[in-house]
MIDOSE-1310 file (N, C-alpha, C; in nm, 2 decimals, decimal comma, always signed):
residues 110
xxxx	+2,25/+1,94/+2,62/+2,33/+1,82/+2,70/+2,30/+1,81/+2,83; +2,26/+1,70/+2,89/+2,23/+1,70/+3,04/+2,37/+1,64/+3,13; +2,38/+1,72/+3,24/+2,46/+1,69/+3,31/+2,47/+1,56/+3,38; +2,58/+1,49/+3,37/+2,63/+1,36/+3,41/+2,59/+1,26/+3,29
xxxx	+2,50/+1,32/+3,17/+2,49/+1,23/+3,07/+2,50/+1,30/+2,96; +2,65/+1,37/+2,93/+2,70/+1,43/+2,83/+2,71/+1,36/+2,71; +2,75/+1,23/+2,72/+2,80/+1,14/+2,60/+2,66/+1,09/+2,55; +2,56/+1,05/+2,60/+2,45/+1,01/+2,53/+2,35/+1,14/+2,49
xxxx	+2,36/+1,24/+2,53/+2,28/+1,36/+2,51/+2,33/+1,46/+2,42; +2,45/+1,43/+2,36/+2,52/+1,51/+2,28/+2,46/+1,55/+2,16; +2,46/+1,68/+2,11/+2,40/+1,70/+1,98/+2,41/+1,61/+1,87; +2,34/+1,61/+1,77/+2,33/+1,50/+1,67/+2,45/+1,56/+1,60
xxxx	+2,52/+1,44/+1,55/+2,63/+1,46/+1,45/+2,57/+1,50/+1,31; +2,63/+1,55/+1,23/+2,60/+1,59/+1,09/+2,57/+1,46/+1,01; +2,61/+1,36/+1,05/+2,58/+1,24/+0,97/+2,44/+1,17/+1,04; +2,42/+1,20/+1,16/+2,29/+1,17/+1,21/+2,19/+1,28/+1,17
xxxx	+2,22/+1,40/+1,15/+2,12/+1,48/+1,10/+2,09/+1,47/+0,94; +2,18/+1,41/+0,87/+2,16/+1,44/+0,72/+2,11/+1,30/+0,68; +2,15/+1,19/+0,78/+2,12/+1,04/+0,72/+2,03/+0,99/+0,83; +2,06/+0,98/+0,95/+1,98/+0,89/+1,04/+1,84/+0,97/+1,05
xxxx	+1,82/+1,07/+1,07/+1,70/+1,15/+1,10/+1,61/+1,14/+0,98; +1,66/+1,19/+0,88/+1,55/+1,15/+0,77/+1,50/+1,01/+0,73; +1,60/+0,93/+0,78/+1,54/+0,76/+0,77/+1,42/+0,75/+0,87; +1,45/+0,79/+0,98/+1,37/+0,79/+1,09/+1,22/+0,84/+1,07
xxxx	+1,23/+0,96/+1,02/+1,10/+1,05/+0,96/+1,03/+0,95/+0,88; +1,10/+0,93/+0,79/+1,03/+0,82/+0,66/+0,96/+0,72/+0,74; +1,03/+0,66/+0,82/+0,97/+0,53/+0,88/+0,84/+0,58/+0,95; +0,85/+0,70/+1,06/+0,74/+0,72/+1,12/+0,60/+0,76/+1,08
xxxx	+0,62/+0,84/+0,93/+0,52/+0,87/+0,85/+0,41/+0,76/+0,85; +0,42/+0,63/+0,82/+0,33/+0,54/+0,81/+0,29/+0,52/+0,94; +0,32/+0,56/+1,06/+0,28/+0,51/+1,19/+0,18/+0,59/+1,24; +0,06/+0,62/+1,16/-0,04/+0,71/+1,22/-0,13/+0,65/+1,29
xxxx	-0,15/+0,70/+1,45/-0,25/+0,64/+1,53/-0,18/+0,53/+1,62; -0,22/+0,55/+1,74/-0,16/+0,47/+1,84/-0,16/+0,32/+1,80; -0,25/+0,26/+1,72/-0,24/+0,12/+1,69/-0,15/+0,08/+1,60; -0,09/+0,20/+1,56/+0,00/+0,16/+1,43/+0,16/+0,19/+1,50
xxxx	+0,16/+0,21/+1,61/+0,29/+0,26/+1,69/+0,40/+0,16/+1,67; +0,54/+0,20/+1,67/+0,64/+0,10/+1,68/+0,74/+0,14/+1,77; +0,77/+0,02/+1,84/+0,87/+0,03/+1,95/+1,01/+0,08/+1,91; +1,08/+0,16/+2,01/+1,24/+0,19/+1,98/+1,30/+0,07/+1,94
xxxx	+1,29/-0,02/+2,02/+1,36/-0,13/+1,98/+1,34/-0,20/+1,84; +1,22/-0,18/+1,78/+1,20/-0,22/+1,66/+1,26/-0,13/+1,55; +1,24/-0,01/+1,59/+1,33/+0,07/+1,51/+1,46/+0,08/+1,47; +1,52/+0,04/+1,61/+1,67/+0,03/+1,60/+1,72/-0,12/+1,53
xxxx	+1,63/-0,21/+1,56/+1,66/-0,32/+1,49/+1,66/-0,30/+1,34; +1,54/-0,25/+1,31/+1,51/-0,22/+1,14/+1,64/-0,13/+1,07; +1,66/-0,05/+1,14/+1,76/+0,04/+1,11/+1,87/-0,03/+1,10; +1,92/-0,08/+1,21/+2,05/-0,15/+1,18/+2,06/-0,28/+1,12
xxxx	+1,96/-0,34/+1,09/+1,95/-0,46/+0,98/+1,95/-0,43/+0,84; +1,90/-0,29/+0,82/+1,90/-0,24/+0,66/+2,03/-0,22/+0,61; +2,12/-0,17/+0,70/+2,27/-0,13/+0,65/+2,25/-0,02/+0,59; +2,14/+0,06/+0,58/+2,10/+0,19/+0,47/+2,19/+0,30/+0,55
xxxx	+2,24/+0,29/+0,69/+2,31/+0,39/+0,75/+2,47/+0,34/+0,74; +2,53/+0,24/+0,66/+2,66/+0,19/+0,65/+2,67/+0,14/+0,81; +2,80/+0,15/+0,85/+2,86/+0,08/+0,97/+2,78/+0,15/+1,09; +2,73/+0,25/+1,08/+2,65/+0,32/+1,20/+2,57/+0,24/+1,28
xxxx	+2,57/+0,23/+1,39/+2,49/+0,15/+1,48/+2,40/+0,25/+1,57; +2,26/+0,26/+1,53/+2,17/+0,33/+1,61/+2,15/+0,28/+1,75; +2,14/+0,35/+1,85/+2,12/+0,26/+1,98/+1,98/+0,36/+2,06; +1,93/+0,31/+2,16/+1,83/+0,38/+2,25/+1,86/+0,52/+2,26
xxxx	+1,98/+0,55/+2,31/+1,98/+0,70/+2,38/+2,00/+0,79/+2,23; +2,05/+0,74/+2,12/+2,06/+0,83/+1,99/+1,93/+0,81/+1,92; +1,85/+0,73/+1,92/+1,73/+0,73/+1,89/+1,62/+0,85/+1,97; +1,64/+0,82/+2,08/+1,57/+0,92/+2,18/+1,60/+1,05/+2,15
xxxx	+1,74/+1,09/+2,13/+1,78/+1,22/+2,08/+1,73/+1,25/+1,94; +1,73/+1,16/+1,85/+1,67/+1,21/+1,71/+1,52/+1,23/+1,73; +1,46/+1,17/+1,78/+1,31/+1,17/+1,81/+1,30/+1,32/+1,87; +1,37/+1,35/+1,97/+1,37/+1,48/+2,02/+1,40/+1,61/+1,95
xxxx	+1,49/+1,56/+1,84/+1,52/+1,70/+1,73/+1,41/+1,67/+1,62; +1,36/+1,57/+1,62/+1,22/+1,56/+1,50/+1,13/+1,64/+1,59; +1,08/+1,63/+1,71/+1,00/+1,70/+1,75/+1,02/+1,86/+1,76; +1,13/+1,91/+1,83/+1,17/+2,03/+1,84/+1,17/+2,10/+1,71
xxxx	+1,22/+2,06/+1,62/+1,23/+2,13/+1,48/+1,15/+2,10/+1,39; +1,02/+2,01/+1,43/+0,92/+2,01/+1,35/+0,94/+1,93/+1,23; +1,02/+1,83/+1,24/+1,03/+1,75/+1,10/+0,92/+1,68/+1,06; +0,84/+1,62/+1,15/+0,73/+1,57/+1,14/+0,62/+1,59/+1,24
xxxx	+0,49/+1,66/+1,22/+0,42/+1,71/+1,31/+0,35/+1,59/+1,41; +0,33/+1,59/+1,52/+0,24/+1,53/+1,60/+0,32/+1,37/+1,64; +0,45/+1,38/+1,66/+0,51/+1,26/+1,68/+0,50/+1,24/+1,84; +0,40/+1,14/+1,88/+0,39/+1,10/+2,02/+0,47/+0,96/+2,06
xxxx	+0,44/+0,94/+2,19/+0,51/+0,82/+2,22/+0,41/+0,79/+2,34; +0,39/+0,60/+2,34/+0,33/+0,58/+2,46/+0,41/+0,43/+2,51; +0,36/+0,37/+2,59/+0,43/+0,22/+2,61/+0,42/+0,14/+2,50; +0,34/+0,18/+2,40/+0,35/+0,10/+2,28/+0,44/+0,13/+2,17
xxxx	+0,50/+0,24/+2,20/+0,61/+0,31/+2,08/+0,56/+0,42/+2,03; +0,63/+0,45/+1,94/+0,64/+0,57/+1,88/+0,53/+0,58/+1,76; +0,46/+0,71/+1,75/+0,35/+0,71/+1,65/+0,32/+0,86/+1,62; +0,27/+0,88/+1,53/+0,20/+1,02/+1,46/+0,06/+1,03/+1,52
xxxx	+0,02/+1,16/+1,57/-0,12/+1,16/+1,63/-0,23/+1,16/+1,50; -0,32/+1,10/+1,52/-0,43/+1,09/+1,43/-0,50/+1,24/+1,41; -0,52/+1,29/+1,52/-0,60/+1,42/+1,54/-0,53/+1,52/+1,62; -0,58/+1,65/+1,60/-0,52/+1,76/+1,70/-0,56/+1,71/+1,83
xxxx	-0,68/+1,69/+1,84/-0,72/+1,65/+1,98/-0,64/+1,55/+2,06; -0,59/+1,46/+1,98/-0,53/+1,34/+2,05/-0,40/+1,40/+2,09; -0,33/+1,47/+1,99/-0,20/+1,56/+2,04/-0,20/+1,64/+2,15; -0,30/+1,73/+2,13/-0,32/+1,80/+2,26/-0,33/+1,73/+2,40
xxxx	-0,43/+1,61/+2,41/-0,44/+1,52/+2,51/-0,30/+1,49/+2,58; -0,19/+1,45/+2,48/-0,09/+1,37/+2,51/-0,02/+1,50/+2,58; +0,00/+1,61/+2,51/+0,08/+1,73/+2,59/+0,02/+1,76/+2,71; -0,10/+1,77/+2,73/-0,16/+1,79/+2,86/-0,12/+1,69/+2,97
xxxx	-0,11/+1,55/+2,94/-0,07/+1,46/+2,99/+0,09/+1,48/+3,05; +0,17/+1,52/+2,94/+0,31/+1,54/+2,98/+0,32/+1,67/+3,07; +0,24/+1,76/+3,04/+0,24/+1,86/+3,15/+0,21/+1,82/+3,28; +0,12/+1,75/+3,32/+0,08/+1,71/+3,43/+0,19/+1,63/+3,49
xxxx	+0,24/+1,55/+3,41/+0,34/+1,43/+3,48/+0,48/+1,53/+3,51; +0,49/+1,65/+3,45/+0,61/+1,76/+3,48/+0,57/+1,82/+3,62; +0,47/+1,84/+3,61/+0,41/+1,93/+3,73/+0,43/+1,83/+3,86; +0,38/+1,70/+3,84/+0,38/+1,62/+3,97/+0,55/+1,61/+3,99
xx	+0,63/+1,60/+3,92/+0,79/+1,61/+3,93/+0,86/+1,72/+4,01; +0,78/+1,82/+3,96/+0,84/+1,97/+4,03/+0,78/+1,95/+4,16
């Protein structure tokens, strides 16, 4: 959790781990390559409209937390994001370029 953002960065609930996370992983599997990326707002809209999670309402903060867990726990390898949305890297080189870019951004912020 992040100080000052405890409410939105709290750990995933059991429901989110067991229901929402697998649903997001399944949806991202087909989004291979930047050209097939999907925005967070579209993911949220589709998940909430589908009612596959019952009365649970996905929001931007929880989606980002779910994506974070997908990456950290390697539920789906190569999940990247850009201004175009979320997608799965087509190649290892694409994935490594993105990681290097993130490292550069982090160094700039430090």
